[in-house]
C-alpha positions as CSV (number, residue, x, y, z in Angstrom):
1,X,253.0,-38.0,134.9
2,X,252.9,-35.9,138.1
3,X,253.9,-37.8,141.2
4,X,251.0,-38.8,143.5
5,X,248.0,-38.3,141.2
6,X,246.5,-41.3,142.9
7,X,245.8,-40.7,146.5
8,X,243.8,-43.7,147.8
9,X,243.6,-47.5,147.4
10,X,242.1,-50.5,149.1
11,X,244.1,-53.3,150.6
12,X,242.2,-56.6,151.3
13,X,244.1,-57.8,154.3
14,X,244.0,-61.1,156.2
15,X,243.5,-60.0,159.8
16,X,243.0,-63.5,161.3
17,X,242.5,-67.0,159.7
18,X,239.5,-67.0,157.3
19,X,238.9,-63.3,157.8
20,X,239.6,-60.7,155.1
21,X,239.0,-57.0,155.7
22,X,239.1,-54.0,153.3
23,X,241.4,-51.2,154.5
24,X,241.5,-47.9,152.6
25,X,244.9,-46.2,152.6
26,X,246.8,-43.4,151.0
27,X,249.0,-44.2,148.0
28,X,251.5,-42.2,146.0
29,X,254.8,-42.7,144.2
30,X,257.6,-41.7,146.5
31,X,260.7,-42.3,144.3
32,X,261.3,-41.7,140.6
33,X,261.3,-45.4,139.9
34,X,258.0,-46.1,141.7
35,X,255.2,-47.4,139.6
36,X,251.5,-47.8,140.5
37,X,249.9,-50.9,139.2
38,X,246.5,-52.5,139.3
39,X,246.2,-56.4,139.5
40,X,244.5,-58.0,136.5
41,X,244.7,-61.7,137.3
42,X,246.4,-63.5,140.2
43,X,247.0,-67.1,141.2
44,X,246.8,-68.6,144.7
45,X,249.9,-70.1,146.1
46,X,249.9,-72.8,148.8
47,X,251.8,-70.4,151.1
48,X,248.9,-68.0,150.8
49,X,246.5,-70.7,151.8
50,X,248.5,-71.7,154.8
51,X,248.3,-68.1,156.1
52,X,244.6,-67.9,155.2
53,X,243.7,-71.1,157.0
54,X,246.1,-70.4,159.9
55,X,248.1,-73.6,159.5
56,X,251.4,-71.7,159.8
57,X,253.2,-71.6,163.1
58,X,251.4,-69.2,165.5
59,X,254.5,-67.1,166.0
60,X,254.8,-66.6,162.2
61,X,251.1,-65.7,162.0
62,X,251.4,-63.1,164.8
63,X,254.4,-61.5,163.0
64,X,252.8,-61.4,159.5
65,X,249.2,-60.4,160.1
66,X,247.5,-58.2,159.1
67,X,248.7,-58.8,155.5
68,X,247.4,-58.6,152.0
69,X,248.0,-62.0,150.4
70,X,248.9,-63.1,146.8
71,X,252.2,-62.8,145.0
72,X,251.6,-64.5,141.7
73,X,250.0,-62.5,138.9
74,X,249.7,-60.0,136.1
75,X,249.1,-56.3,136.7
76,X,248.4,-53.2,134.6
77,X,250.5,-50.1,135.0
78,X,248.3,-47.1,135.9
79,X,251.0,-44.5,136.7
80,X,254.8,-44.4,136.1
81,X,257.6,-41.9,136.3
82,X,260.5,-40.9,134.2
83,X,262.8,-43.6,135.7
84,X,260.4,-46.3,134.5
85,X,260.8,-46.1,130.7
86,X,260.2,-49.8,130.1
87,X,256.7,-49.8,131.6
88,X,254.1,-47.2,130.6
89,X,250.5,-46.7,131.7
90,X,248.3,-49.4,130.2
91,X,251.0,-51.9,129.7
92,X,250.8,-55.4,131.3
93,X,253.5,-56.6,133.6
94,X,254.4,-59.5,135.8
95,X,255.2,-58.5,139.3
96,X,258.4,-59.8,140.8
97,X,257.5,-60.3,144.5
98,X,261.0,-60.4,145.8
99,X,262.3,-56.9,146.7
100,X,266.1,-57.3,147.6
101,X,267.7,-55.1,150.2
102,X,269.4,-52.6,147.9
103,X,266.0,-51.8,146.3
104,X,263.9,-52.0,149.5
105,X,266.3,-50.0,151.7
106,X,268.5,-47.8,149.4
107,X,269.6,-45.6,152.3
108,X,271.2,-48.7,154.1
109,X,272.3,-50.5,150.9
110,X,273.0,-47.8,148.2
111,X,273.8,-50.3,145.5
112,X,273.9,-54.1,144.8
113,X,277.6,-54.1,145.4
114,X,276.9,-52.7,148.9
115,X,274.0,-55.1,149.5
116,X,273.9,-58.1,151.7
117,X,276.2,-61.1,151.2
118,X,273.6,-62.9,149.0
119,X,272.9,-59.9,146.7
120,X,276.5,-58.8,146.1
121,X,278.1,-59.9,142.8
122,X,279.3,-63.4,143.3
123,X,276.8,-64.1,146.1
124,X,274.1,-66.7,146.2
125,X,271.7,-64.3,144.4
126,X,268.9,-61.8,145.1
127,X,266.4,-64.6,145.7
128,X,268.4,-65.5,148.8
129,X,268.6,-61.9,150.1
130,X,269.0,-61.7,153.8
131,X,267.0,-58.5,154.3
132,X,264.4,-58.5,151.5
133,X,260.8,-57.6,151.4
134,X,258.6,-60.3,149.8
135,X,255.0,-59.7,148.7
136,X,252.4,-61.6,150.8
137,X,255.1,-62.7,153.3
138,X,256.5,-59.6,155.1
139,X,254.8,-56.9,153.1
140,X,251.4,-56.5,151.4
141,X,250.9,-58.6,148.3
142,X,248.7,-58.3,145.2
143,X,245.3,-58.3,147.0
144,X,245.0,-54.6,146.6
145,X,243.1,-52.3,144.2
146,X,246.3,-50.4,143.4
147,X,249.8,-50.7,144.9
148,X,253.3,-49.2,144.5
149,X,256.2,-51.4,143.2
150,X,259.7,-50.6,141.9
151,X,260.0,-50.4,138.1
152,X,263.0,-52.7,138.1
153,X,260.7,-55.5,139.5
154,X,258.1,-55.2,136.8
155,X,258.6,-57.4,133.7
156,X,256.6,-56.6,130.6
157,X,254.3,-59.3,129.3
158,X,254.7,-60.2,125.6
159,X,251.6,-59.3,123.6
160,X,251.0,-62.9,122.5
161,X,250.6,-64.2,126.0
162,X,247.1,-64.2,127.6
163,X,246.8,-63.2,131.2
164,X,246.0,-66.8,132.3
165,X,249.3,-68.1,131.0
166,X,251.4,-65.1,132.1
167,X,249.9,-65.4,135.6
168,X,251.8,-68.7,136.0
169,X,255.2,-66.9,135.5
170,X,256.1,-66.6,139.2
171,X,255.8,-70.3,140.2
172,X,257.6,-71.3,137.0
173,X,260.4,-69.0,137.8
174,X,260.9,-70.7,141.2
175,X,261.1,-74.0,139.4
176,X,263.5,-72.6,136.9
177,X,265.7,-71.2,139.7
178,X,265.8,-74.7,141.2
179,X,266.4,-76.5,137.9
180,X,269.4,-74.1,137.2
181,X,271.2,-75.6,140.2
182,X,270.6,-79.2,139.1
183,X,272.3,-81.1,136.2
184,X,269.2,-81.6,134.0
185,X,269.9,-83.7,130.9
186,X,267.4,-85.1,128.4
187,X,268.9,-88.6,129.0
188,X,268.5,-88.4,132.8
189,X,265.7,-90.0,135.0
190,X,263.6,-87.7,137.1
191,X,261.1,-88.2,139.9
192,X,258.6,-85.5,141.0
193,X,257.1,-86.1,144.5
194,X,253.7,-84.5,144.5
195,X,251.0,-84.3,141.8
196,X,249.5,-81.0,142.8
197,X,249.9,-77.8,140.9
198,X,253.6,-77.4,141.8
199,X,254.4,-80.9,140.8
200,X,252.6,-80.5,137.5
201,X,254.4,-77.3,136.8
202,X,257.7,-79.0,137.5
203,X,256.8,-81.8,135.0
204,X,255.8,-79.1,132.4
205,X,259.1,-77.3,132.9
206,X,261.1,-80.5,132.4
207,X,259.1,-81.6,129.3
208,X,258.5,-78.2,127.7
209,X,261.6,-76.2,128.7
210,X,264.3,-78.9,129.0
211,X,262.9,-81.3,126.4
212,X,263.1,-84.3,128.8
213,X,261.1,-87.2,127.3
214,X,257.9,-88.1,129.1
215,X,259.1,-91.6,129.7
216,X,262.0,-90.3,131.8
217,X,259.7,-88.5,134.3
218,X,257.9,-90.3,137.1
219,X,255.5,-88.6,139.5
220,X,254.0,-89.7,142.8
221,X,250.8,-88.4,144.3
222,X,247.2,-89.1,145.3
223,X,243.8,-89.0,143.7
224,X,245.1,-89.7,140.2
225,X,241.5,-90.1,138.9
226,X,241.1,-86.4,139.2
227,X,244.5,-85.6,137.8
228,X,244.4,-86.9,134.3
229,X,246.3,-83.8,133.0
230,X,249.1,-84.6,135.4
231,X,249.1,-88.2,134.3
232,X,249.6,-87.2,130.7
233,X,252.8,-85.4,131.6
234,X,254.7,-88.4,133.0
235,X,255.8,-91.9,132.1
236,X,255.0,-93.4,135.5
237,X,252.2,-92.3,137.8
238,X,252.9,-93.7,141.3
239,X,250.7,-94.1,144.3
240,X,252.1,-91.9,147.0
241,X,250.6,-94.1,149.7
242,X,252.2,-97.3,148.4
243,X,255.9,-97.7,149.2
244,X,256.0,-100.7,146.8
245,X,255.2,-98.4,143.8
246,X,258.7,-96.9,144.2
247,X,260.4,-100.3,144.1
248,X,261.6,-100.1,140.5
249,X,263.0,-96.6,141.0
250,X,265.2,-97.1,144.0
251,X,268.7,-96.1,143.4
252,X,268.0,-95.2,139.7
253,X,266.9,-91.5,139.8
254,X,269.2,-88.7,138.8
255,X,267.2,-85.8,140.3
256,X,264.2,-85.8,142.7
257,X,262.0,-82.8,142.9
258,X,260.2,-82.7,146.3
259,X,257.0,-80.7,145.9
260,X,255.0,-81.9,148.9
261,X,256.4,-80.4,152.0
262,X,254.2,-80.0,155.1
263,X,253.5,-82.9,157.5
264,X,254.5,-85.4,154.8
265,X,257.9,-83.9,154.4
266,X,259.7,-86.6,156.4
267,X,258.2,-89.4,154.3
268,X,259.0,-87.8,151.0
269,X,262.5,-87.0,152.0
270,X,263.0,-90.7,153.0
271,X,261.7,-91.7,149.5
272,X,264.0,-89.1,148.0
273,X,267.1,-90.6,149.6
274,X,266.0,-94.2,148.6
275,X,265.3,-93.4,145.0
276,X,268.4,-91.3,144.2
277,X,271.3,-93.0,142.5
278,X,274.8,-92.4,144.0
279,X,275.8,-88.8,143.3
280,X,272.2,-87.8,142.7
281,X,270.5,-84.5,143.5
282,X,267.4,-83.5,145.3
283,X,265.7,-80.2,144.7
284,X,263.4,-79.2,147.6
285,X,260.5,-77.0,146.8
286,X,258.1,-78.0,149.6
287,X,258.8,-76.5,153.0
288,X,257.9,-78.1,156.3
289,X,256.8,-76.2,159.4
290,X,258.5,-78.7,161.7
291,X,261.9,-80.4,161.9
292,X,262.2,-83.7,160.0
293,X,264.5,-86.6,160.4
294,X,266.9,-87.5,157.6
295,X,268.9,-90.7,156.9
296,X,272.2,-89.0,156.8
297,X,274.1,-92.3,156.7
298,X,272.6,-93.2,153.3
299,X,272.9,-89.5,152.1
300,X,276.6,-89.5,152.9
301,X,277.1,-93.1,151.6
302,X,275.6,-92.1,148.2
303,X,277.2,-88.7,148.1
304,X,273.9,-87.0,147.5
305,X,273.4,-83.2,147.0
306,X,270.3,-81.5,148.5
307,X,269.3,-78.0,147.1
308,X,266.6,-75.8,148.4
309,X,264.7,-73.2,146.3
310,X,261.4,-71.3,146.8
311,X,262.1,-67.8,145.3
312,X,263.5,-66.3,142.1
313,X,264.5,-63.0,140.6
314,X,264.2,-60.8,137.6
315,X,266.4,-62.8,135.1
316,X,264.2,-65.9,135.8
317,X,261.1,-64.0,135.0
318,X,262.5,-62.7,131.7
319,X,263.6,-66.2,130.7
320,X,260.2,-67.8,131.6
321,X,258.2,-65.2,129.7
322,X,260.2,-65.9,126.6
323,X,259.7,-69.6,126.9
324,X,256.0,-69.1,127.5
325,X,255.7,-67.9,123.9
326,X,256.3,-71.5,122.7
327,X,253.0,-73.2,121.7
328,X,253.9,-76.5,123.3
329,X,254.5,-74.9,126.7
330,X,251.2,-73.0,126.5
331,X,249.4,-76.2,125.5
332,X,250.8,-78.1,128.5
333,X,249.9,-75.2,130.9
334,X,246.4,-74.9,129.6
335,X,245.8,-78.5,130.7
336,X,246.5,-77.8,134.3
337,X,244.8,-74.5,134.7
338,X,241.8,-74.5,137.0
339,X,238.5,-73.5,135.3
340,X,237.4,-71.7,138.5
341,X,237.8,-67.9,138.4
342,X,236.5,-65.3,140.9
343,X,236.0,-61.5,140.2
344,X,237.2,-59.7,143.3
345,X,235.6,-56.3,144.1
346,X,235.3,-56.6,147.9
347,X,236.8,-58.3,150.9
348,X,233.9,-60.9,150.8
349,X,234.7,-61.7,147.1
350,X,238.3,-62.5,148.0
351,X,237.3,-64.4,151.1
352,X,235.0,-66.6,148.9
353,X,237.8,-67.2,146.4
354,X,240.4,-68.2,149.0
355,X,237.9,-70.4,150.9
356,X,237.1,-72.2,147.7
357,X,240.8,-72.7,147.0
358,X,241.4,-74.0,150.5
359,X,238.4,-76.4,150.6
360,X,238.4,-77.7,147.1
361,X,242.2,-78.4,146.8
362,X,241.8,-78.7,143.1
363,X,244.3,-80.5,140.8
364,X,244.7,-77.4,138.7
365,X,246.4,-74.0,139.4
């Protein structure tokens, strides 16, 4: 197709907490590998809600806004070029929100080998890129009528996957990226701190992708009466407000997945250190806005390993989309999907959807 056949699009940008405004802008493909895509179905991440409600640090907000939110979702290709042979108009794709330096700034970083220390072969990986663009963080996200994205960062959705399942790909890839760093074994014992959407997806990943028995997974959290789907995923459902509920787990857990973050981060990290066995591993998914204290004496004494992960890259997306074809994984995911959906055709529509997500704080995704 001829470059630039589209000439306008609408971005629904957060301009201040709880305020979404529609901004019309020009749009065209500027490089041979540029693809224009239209969002079909998106999820709402906790990081989006923190920006929406203004609970992030003021300095962070002032740097990021105005910004189109959302980075989890399925899109449809509306225009592509000759360098995008794997995605053609009409095809469904999952959008990889992480744009590493050598794709974002090819004039400065002509190739991956000439990229930042994280992106270069043998580095930590593109998901730890030092100079990346990331949708809904430092560049506009999926809350747009049409947007431009590099072809290499669009992964085709298998025909047998419905949008509602494929839209969960991004958070699952982050979990997979974290799990890859931890020694997960079917015979191990695991603790998931947090029974919200992220914690539930971690349990699904353990049970559905790593075949960890339900009895080997414990989860702590709140409001279990409204989280029956989460309860069905684990062997032990613990009261996050009751320290005694952890008594039988102290010093016995191989891997702890911290999925709470925020103001509770200090408490959950303390529980993490207490519950891990000597030589155990903690995978941290929940970030805190403030510094937290850690019992380094016990960490050192136990020889614990702490790993952090909140982003992923293309191979993780490809792996997850393959695993999502499995009926068991789809069945588990269906149980935690929120029944609420919003059709977004205006800034007010998106504002209602985000406000609902912020105030309801539902158990599902």
